[in-house]
C-alpha positions in Angstrom: 12.6 84.2 9.6 9.2 82.4 9.6 8.7 79.5 7.1 6.0 80.6 4.6 4.7 77.1 4.2 4.3 76.4 7.9 0.7 77.4 8.0 -0.2 75.2 4.8 0.1 71.5 5.7 -1.9 70.3 2.6 0.8 71.5 0.3 3.1 68.7 1.3 1.6 65.2 1.9 2.7 62.9 4.6 4.9 60.2 2.9 2.7 57.4 4.4 -0.5 59.0 3.1 1.1 59.5 -0.3 2.0 55.8 -0.5 -1.5 54.8 0.6 -3.0 56.9 -2.2 -0.7 55.3 -4.8 -1.7 51.8 -3.7 -5.4 52.8 -3.6 -5.1 54.1 -7.2 -3.4 50.9 -8.3 -6.1 48.8 -6.5 -8.9 50.7 -8.1 -7.2 50.4 -11.6 -6.6 46.7 -11.2 -10.0 46.1 -9.8 -11.6 48.0 -12.6 -9.7 46.1 -15.2 -10.5 42.8 -13.5 -14.2 43.8 -13.4 -14.1 44.5 -17.2 -12.4 41.1 -17.8 -15.0 39.4 -15.5 -17.8 41.2 -17.3 -16.4 40.2 -20.7 -15.6 36.6 -19.9 -18.2 35.6 -17.3 -21.3 37.7 -17.6 -23.3 36.5 -20.6 -25.0 38.9 -23.0 -28.8 38.6 -22.6 -29.7 40.6 -25.7 -31.9 38.7 -28.3 -31.5 39.4 -32.0 -33.1 38.2 -35.2 -31.0 35.9 -37.4 -29.5 37.4 -40.5 -31.9 35.6 -42.8 -35.1 36.8 -41.1 -35.7 39.3 -44.0 -36.2 36.3 -46.3 -39.6 34.6 -46.3 -38.1 31.2 -47.3 -34.3 31.2 -46.8 -32.3 28.3 -48.4 -29.2 27.0 -46.7 -26.3 24.9 -47.8 -23.4 23.8 -45.6 -24.2 26.4 -43.0 -24.6 29.4 -45.3 -27.8 30.9 -46.6 -28.5 32.3 -50.1 -29.3 36.0 -50.4 -32.5 35.3 -52.4 -35.5 33.5 -51.0 -37.3 30.4 -52.4 -41.0 30.7 -53.2 -43.9 28.3 -53.2 -44.9 25.4 -50.9 -44.2 21.7 -50.8 -44.2 20.2 -54.4 -44.7 23.7 -55.8 -41.5 24.9 -54.2 -39.3 27.0 -56.6 -35.6 27.9 -56.2 -34.0 31.1 -57.6 -32.1 30.3 -60.8 -29.0 32.0 -59.5 -29.0 29.6 -56.5 -29.4 26.6 -58.8 -26.5 27.9 -60.9 -24.3 28.4 -57.8 -25.1 25.3 -55.8 -26.3 22.7 -58.3 -25.0 23.4 -61.8 -23.2 26.5 -63.1 -23.9 25.6 -66.7 -27.7 26.1 -66.4 -28.6 28.9 -68.8 -31.3 31.5 -68.9 -31.8 32.7 -72.5 -33.3 36.1 -72.4 -34.2 36.2 -76.1 -36.6 33.3 -75.8 -37.3 33.7 -72.0 -36.2 30.1 -71.5 -34.3 28.1 -68.9 -32.0 25.5 -70.5 -30.5 22.6 -68.5 -27.9 20.3 -70.0 -26.5 17.2 -68.3 -24.4 14.3 -69.7 -27.6 12.7 -71.2 -30.4 15.2 -71.0 -31.3 18.6 -72.5 -34.3 20.2 -70.9 -35.7 23.5 -72.1 -38.7 25.3 -70.5 -40.1 28.7 -71.1 -41.4 31.1 -68.4 -45.0 30.6 -67.3 -45.5 27.5 -69.5 -46.2 24.0 -68.4 -45.1 22.5 -71.7 -41.4 21.8 -72.0 -39.0 19.6 -74.0 -36.6 17.0 -72.7 -34.2 15.8 -75.5 -36.7 17.5 -77.9 -39.6 15.3 -76.7 -42.6 16.8 -75.0 -42.3 17.1 -71.2 -45.1 18.4 -69.0 -44.4 20.4 -65.8 -46.7 20.5 -62.8 -45.4 24.0 -62.0 -44.0 26.5 -64.5 -40.8 28.5 -64.4 -41.7 31.8 -62.9 -40.2 35.3 -63.3 -40.9 37.7 -60.4 -39.2 41.0 -59.8 -36.6 40.1 -62.4 -35.7 36.9 -60.5 -36.2 33.6 -62.4 -37.5 30.8 -60.2 -37.2 27.1 -61.2 -39.6 24.4 -60.0 -37.9 21.6 -58.0 -39.7 18.8 -59.8 -37.5 18.6 -62.9 -34.4 19.5 -60.9 -34.9 16.4 -58.7 -35.0 14.2 -61.8 -31.7 15.6 -63.1 -29.6 16.3 -60.0 -29.2 14.3 -56.8 -30.2 16.4 -53.8 -32.7 16.7 -51.0 -34.6 19.7 -49.6 -35.5 19.7 -45.9 -38.1 22.3 -45.1 -38.8 23.5 -41.6 -42.5 23.7 -40.7 -41.6 26.2 -38.0 -39.7 28.9 -40.0 -40.1 27.8 -43.7 -36.3 27.6 -44.0 -35.1 25.2 -46.6 -31.9 23.1 -46.0 -30.2 21.7 -49.2 -28.1 18.6 -49.0 -26.4 17.0 -52.0 -25.2 13.5 -52.9 -21.8 12.8 -51.4 -22.3 15.3 -48.6 -21.3 14.3 -45.1 -23.1 15.9 -42.2 -21.8 15.8 -38.6 -24.7 15.8 -36.1 -24.5 16.7 -32.4 -27.1 16.9 -29.6 -27.5 19.1 -26.6 -26.3 17.2 -23.5 -29.0 16.0 -21.1 -30.1 18.4 -18.5 -28.5 21.2 -20.5 -30.1 24.2 -22.0 -28.1 26.9 -23.7 -28.3 30.0 -25.9 -27.5 29.9 -29.6 -25.3 33.0 -30.0 -24.3 35.0 -33.1 -20.6 34.6 -32.4 -18.2 32.3 -30.5 -18.4 34.1 -27.1 -21.0 34.6 -24.4 -20.8 38.3 -25.1 -22.5 37.8 -28.5 -26.3 38.3 -28.5 -28.7 35.4 -28.5 -30.2 34.1 -31.8 -32.3 31.2 -30.4 -32.6 28.9 -27.4 -31.4 25.3 -27.4 -33.1 22.6 -25.4 -31.9 19.4 -23.8 -31.5 16.6 -26.3 -32.0 18.8 -29.4 -30.1 17.6 -32.5 -27.9 20.0 -34.3 -25.9 20.0 -37.5 -22.3 21.0 -36.8 -20.5 23.1 -39.4 -17.3 24.1 -37.7 -15.3 25.0 -34.6 -14.0 28.2 -33.2 -12.1 28.7 -29.9 -14.0 26.1 -27.9 -17.3 26.7 -29.6 -19.2 24.8 -32.3 -20.9 26.5 -35.3 -24.2 24.7 -35.4 -27.6 24.8 -37.2 -31.0 23.9 -35.9 -33.6 22.1 -38.0 -35.4 25.5 -38.1 -32.5 26.9 -40.1 -31.1 29.1 -37.3 -27.3 29.2 -37.3 -25.1 30.2 -34.5 -22.5 29.2 -31.9 -22.7 27.1 -28.8 -20.0 26.0 -26.3 -18.5 22.6 -27.1 -19.1 21.7 -23.4 -22.8 21.8 -24.0 -22.8 19.5 -27.1 -22.3 15.7 -27.4 -21.2 14.4 -30.9 -24.0 12.2 -32.1 -23.6 10.6 -35.6 -22.4 11.3 -39.1 -24.9 11.3 -42.0 -23.7 10.5 -45.5 -26.1 11.4 -48.4 -26.1 8.4 -50.7 -25.7 8.7 -54.4 -28.7 7.5 -56.4 -28.5 5.0 -59.2 -27.7 6.9 -62.4 -28.0 5.8 -66.1 -25.0 4.1 -67.6 -22.8 6.8 -69.3 -22.3 6.8 -73.0 -19.2 4.8 -73.9 -17.6 6.1 -77.1 -16.2 3.8 -79.7 -12.5 3.2 -79.6 -10.4 0.5 -81.4 -10.1 -2.7 -79.6 -6.7 -2.5 -77.8 -5.4 0.2 -80.0 -5.4 3.9 -81.0 -7.7 6.0 -83.1 -6.2 6.5 -86.6 -8.4 9.1 -88.4 -7.9 11.0 -91.6 -10.0 13.8 -93.0 -11.3 13.6 -96.5 -11.7 17.1 -97.9 -14.8 17.4 -100.0 -15.3 20.9 -101.5 -17.8 20.2 -104.3 -17.8 16.5 -105.1 -16.7 13.4 -103.5 -13.5 11.6 -104.6 -13.4 8.6 -106.9 -13.1 5.8 -104.4 -11.5 3.5 -107.0 -8.5 5.7 -107.0 -8.0 5.7 -103.2 -5.1 3.4 -102.3 -5.0 1.1 -99.3 -4.5 2.8 -95.9 -3.2 0.2 -93.5 -4.4 0.6 -89.8 -6.8 3.5 -90.7 -10.0 3.0 -88.7 -11.9 6.3 -88.9 -12.5 8.6 -91.8 -14.0 12.1 -91.6 -15.3 13.6 -94.8 -16.0 17.3 -94.8 -19.6 16.9 -95.7 -21.6 19.4 -93.6 -21.2 23.1 -93.1 -23.2 26.1 -91.9 -25.1 27.7 -94.7 -26.5 30.7 -93.0 -27.1 32.4 -89.6 -30.5 30.7 -89.2 -28.8 27.4 -88.7 -29.4 25.7 -92.0 -26.7 23.3 -93.2 -25.3 22.3 -96.5 -24.9 18.6 -97.2 -22.3 17.1 -99.5 -22.7 13.5 -98.3 -22.4 10.7 -100.8 -24.1 7.2 -100.4 -21.5 5.7 -102.8 -18.7 6.9 -100.6 -20.5 5.6 -97.5 -20.8 2.2 -99.1 -17.0 2.2 -99.9 -16.2 3.0 -96.2 -18.6 0.4 -94.9 -17.0 -2.3 -97.1 -13.6 -1.5 -95.6 -14.9 -1.3 -92.0 -14.1 2.4 -91.5 -16.0 4.4 -88.9 -17.3 7.6 -90.5 -17.3 10.6 -88.3 -18.6 13.3 -90.7 -17.2 16.8 -90.2 -19.5 19.7 -89.5 -17.8 23.1 -90.2 -18.9 26.7 -89.5 -17.3 27.6 -92.9 -14.9 29.8 -90.9 -17.6 32.6 -91.2 -17.6 34.5 -87.9 -20.8 36.6 -88.4 -22.8 33.6 -89.7 -21.5 31.6 -86.7 -22.5 34.3 -84.2 -26.1 34.4 -85.5 -26.4 30.6 -85.6 -25.1 30.1 -82.1 -27.2 33.0 -80.6 -30.4 31.1 -79.7 -31.5 27.7 -78.6 -33.9 27.3 -81.5 -31.1 27.9 -84.0 -28.6 25.6 -82.2 -31.2 22.9 -82.0 -32.0 23.3 -85.7 -28.4 22.5 -86.5 -28.4 19.5 -84.1 -31.6 18.0 -85.6 -30.2 18.3 -89.1 -27.0 16.5 -88.1 -29.1 13.7 -86.5 -31.2 13.4 -89.6 -28.0 13.2 -91.8 -26.5 10.6 -89.4 -29.6 8.4 -89.7 -29.8 8.8 -93.4 -26.2 7.9 -94.1 -25.6 5.5 -91.1 -22.8 7.7 -89.7 -21.0 6.7 -86.5 -20.0 10.1 -85.4 -19.9 13.9 -85.9 -16.6 15.9 -85.9 -17.2 19.6 -85.1 -14.8 22.0 -86.8 -15.5 25.6 -85.8 -12.7 28.1 -86.6 -12.4 31.8 -87.0 -15.0 32.5 -84.3 -15.5 35.7 -82.2 -14.3 35.4 -78.6 -17.7 36.7 -77.5 -19.2 33.5 -78.8 -17.1 31.3 -76.5 -19.9 30.5 -74.1 -22.4 30.0 -76.9 -20.1 27.4 -78.6 -19.8 25.5 -75.3 -23.6 25.7 -74.9 -24.1 24.4 -78.5 -21.9 21.4 -77.8 -23.5 20.7 -74.4 -27.0 20.7 -76.1 -25.9 18.7 -79.1 -23.9 15.9 -77.4 -26.7 14.2 -75.4 -28.9 14.0 -78.4 -26.1 12.6 -80.6 -25.2 10.1 -77.9 -28.9 9.0 -77.9 -28.3 8.0 -81.5 -25.1 6.2 -80.6 -22.9 8.8 -82.3 -19.4 9.7 -81.2 -18.8 13.4 -80.7 -15.4 15.0 -81.3 -14.3 18.6 -81.8 -11.2 20.1 -83.4 -9.2 22.7 -81.5 -6.1 24.7 -82.4 -3.0 24.9 -80.1 -3.3 27.6 -77.4 -2.2 31.0 -78.4 -3.2 34.7 -78.0 -5.2 34.7 -81.3 -8.7 35.8 -80.5 -10.4 34.4 -83.6 -8.3 31.2 -83.9 -7.6 30.1 -80.3 -9.0 32.2 -77.4 -12.7 31.4 -78.3 -12.2 27.7 -77.4 -13.0 26.9 -73.8 -11.1 23.7 -74.0 -11.7 22.4 -70.5 -15.5 22.9 -70.8 -15.6 21.4 -74.2 -13.5 18.4 -73.1 -16.0 17.7 -70.3 -18.7 17.1 -72.9 -17.2 15.7 -76.0 -15.8 12.2 -76.5 -12.6 13.2 -78.2 -10.7 16.4 -78.8 -8.5 16.7 -81.9 -5.5 19.0 -81.4 -4.7 20.5 -84.8 -0.9 20.8 -84.2 0.0 22.5 -87.5 0.3 25.9 -89.0 3.0 27.0 -86.6 4.0 29.0 -89.7 0.8 29.7 -91.7 0.3 30.5 -95.3 0.8 34.3 -94.9 3.3 34.1 -92.1 5.9 37.0 -92.1 8.6 34.4 -91.5 9.3 31.2 -93.2 9.4 28.0 -91.1 8.0 24.6 -90.3 4.3 23.9 -90.5 4.8 22.2 -87.1 8.2 21.8 -85.6 8.5 18.9 -83.1 9.2 21.1 -80.0 6.2 23.3 -80.8 4.0 20.3 -81.3 5.1 18.8 -78.0 4.5 22.0 -76.2 1.0 22.3 -77.7 0.3 18.8 -76.3 1.6 19.5 -72.8 -0.2 22.8 -72.5 -3.5 21.1 -73.1 -2.6 18.3 -70.7 -1.1 20.4 -67.9 -2.9 23.7 -68.1 -6.3 22.7 -69.3 -6.3 19.2 -67.7 -7.6 17.5 -70.9 -7.5 13.7 -70.3 -4.9 12.0 -72.6 -7.6 9.4 -73.3 -9.6 12.1 -75.0 -6.9 13.9 -76.8 -6.1 13.0 -80.5 -2.9 14.5 -82.1 -3.7 15.9 -85.5 -0.7 15.9 -87.8 -0.1 17.5 -91.3 0.3 15.6 -94.5 1.3 18.9 -96.2 4.2 21.3 -96.0 5.0 24.7 -97.5 7.4 25.8 -100.2 8.7 29.2 -98.9 10.1 31.9 -101.1 12.3 34.6 -99.7 13.2 37.5 -101.9 14.9 40.8 -101.2 12.8 43.8 -102.3 13.8 47.4 -101.5 16.2 46.1 -98.8 13.6 44.0 -97.1 13.1 40.2 -97.2 9.6 39.4 -98.6 8.2 36.0 -97.7 5.6 34.1 -99.6 4.5 30.4 -99.5 2.7 27.7 -101.4 1.2 24.6 -99.9 2.6 21.3 -101.0 1.6 17.7 -100.5 4.3 15.2 -99.6 4.5 13.8 -103.2 5.0 17.3 -104.6 7.7 18.1 -102.2 9.5 14.8 -103.1 9.2 15.7 -106.8 11.0 19.0 -106.2 13.7 17.2 -104.3 14.2 14.7 -107.2 14.0 17.3 -109.9 16.5 19.7 -108.2 18.7 16.8 -107.1 18.5 18.0 -103.5 19.7 16.1 -100.4 17.5 16.5 -97.3 19.4 17.3 -94.1 17.9 16.6 -90.7 17.3 19.8 -88.9 17.8 19.1 -85.2 16.0 22.3 -84.1 12.7 21.2 -85.8 13.1 17.5 -85.8 12.5 17.5 -89.6 14.3 17.0 -92.8 15.1 20.3 -94.6 16.1 21.4 -98.1 16.8 24.7 -99.7 17.8 25.9 -103.2 18.1 29.0 -105.2 15.9 30.2 -108.2 17.8 33.3 -109.4 17.9 35.7 -106.5 15.1 33.8 -104.6 15.8 31.5 -101.7 13.4 28.5 -101.8 13.0 26.6 -98.5 11.1 23.5 -97.4 10.7 21.9 -94.0 9.6 18.5 -95.0 6.7 16.4 -93.9 7.7 12.8 -94.5 8.2 9.5 -92.7 10.8 11.0 -90.4 8.5 13.8 -89.2 5.4 11.5 -89.0 7.3 8.9 -86.9 8.5 11.6 -84.5 4.9 12.8 -84.0 3.8 9.2 -83.5 6.4 8.9 -80.7 4.6 11.8 -79.0 1.3 9.9 -79.2 2.9 7.0 -77.4 4.9 9.2 -74.9 1.8 10.9 -73.6 -0.5 7.9 -74.2 -2.9 9.9 -76.3 -6.1 8.5 -77.7 -4.7 8.4 -81.2 -3.7 10.3 -84.3 -5.6 12.3 -87.0 -4.2 13.6 -90.3 -5.0 16.5 -92.5 -5.6 15.4 -95.2 -6.0 12.2 -97.2 -4.5 12.8 -100.6 -1.5 14.9 -99.5 0.4 11.9 -98.2 2.8 9.4 -99.9 1.6 5.8 -99.8 4.5 4.9 -97.5 3.2 7.1 -94.8 0.4 4.7 -93.9 2.9 1.9 -93.2 4.9 4.3 -91.0 1.8 5.1 -89.0 0.7 1.5 -88.9 4.2 0.3 -87.7 4.2 3.0 -85.0 0.7 2.1 -83.7 1.7 -1.6 -83.5 4.8 -0.9 -81.4 4.2 -1.1 -77.7 5.4 1.9 -75.6 
């Protein structure tokens, strides 16, 4: 037979040729791969691109990043977008749409200027601008002139590109320079394969903002930002932006070497007969409830009494008059809604302080809508510098943290604490008047937890925190009706509670769970219960003041206490921790 493949030599390759073709394929594959690697790592990209910020006519940079909105104006007439100022200088700066105003508050200044007007007010005194606030395409622009007076920063403007570089007090800039005889491309990324943004010349100085895989992220004085090989740059020097001399901060009054011991004087219609007020050893501050919000326009009611003031002065008490919102949420919303209304309240308080020679104002806003949270902070920020100008101490009362919208969540405690001199923690009403369960007005564990939450979660400085304690308790009645226990209560002063104990021949028992003395008795089928506020409970709270080194103690209210309580507080304050 004849082999059918004998006449077709191509159908079976010679083994040597086959091996040659395999090696050739491998060579071409490796060579191609090597060419790709060579192209990627050794052949630089020569494409030129515009920087990201080129669409902005006057871009503003901070720490190697640019803001998405442009500045406007030239030289002293330069204006920055309000959103930039809020993000990079002060987040508390406010634009109030209803009055078309920008409001700036610092530790000692309140500046308010309206759009398109050269007349402004600083601490309610006339202040003339060279260039007005401007609103353009729904963007508000703020002139740099007043900003420079209130904040410590520099603006470095490039004549070449118009780019603006912002540097602030305390910033540290690392400078580098291109090595001699070196020129290089500034690239958009940390590789030669990235396109070119700009050219760098020998000896050019650059701000260095970071490193990435052997490359520096740098910025030219023109504002251009990109990457250059570390081999092409020599570290030059560090620049520290010095802090300017600032006015001395307001130093609030505090007892020499001691703690604040404040009590509130409740004044509903008329002031008390001071001749009937007993001695209160170690008391140094008294806060009569004299001022309250009368309406949504910001008018205040005034119950101050010159006779009472004379009595306090003769005894050397500081008077920090209380200003209440009357616990009226709708009225509060209206009064806090505009700068003019907020300032109206502030001016009245200043007038009252001057008239009665007050030493401080205690703010007591409760039952407030959570939507008014920011406006309450703004009110306190606007009020405090003006009250400090008058030498007045500013304090605010806050409840313990809870999920109650109207009684707790509306307080921005960290923001408020940054502004006020003292914060009074009203550590009572754990069980309130209409509570469904009977219990202590303020059990010791609950009080301590209320303190630590403000210290640990909200970072309130202990030197600002004053523990407010109750001089009252509640007589609880538990009665079975239709198979359910119905709970009612009645507020009692300490003396009234002691009268019940004496009349009923009761023996108080220390309740370890609450850290208080406790009594109970029956009236027919009703169970009557009292968690007592007395020397035992007061001394336990005073130990917390010492344990956490708080600013002092406040008490609600004078007249509910027994006379012995003042000695208990005095003795506790005199003991060293």
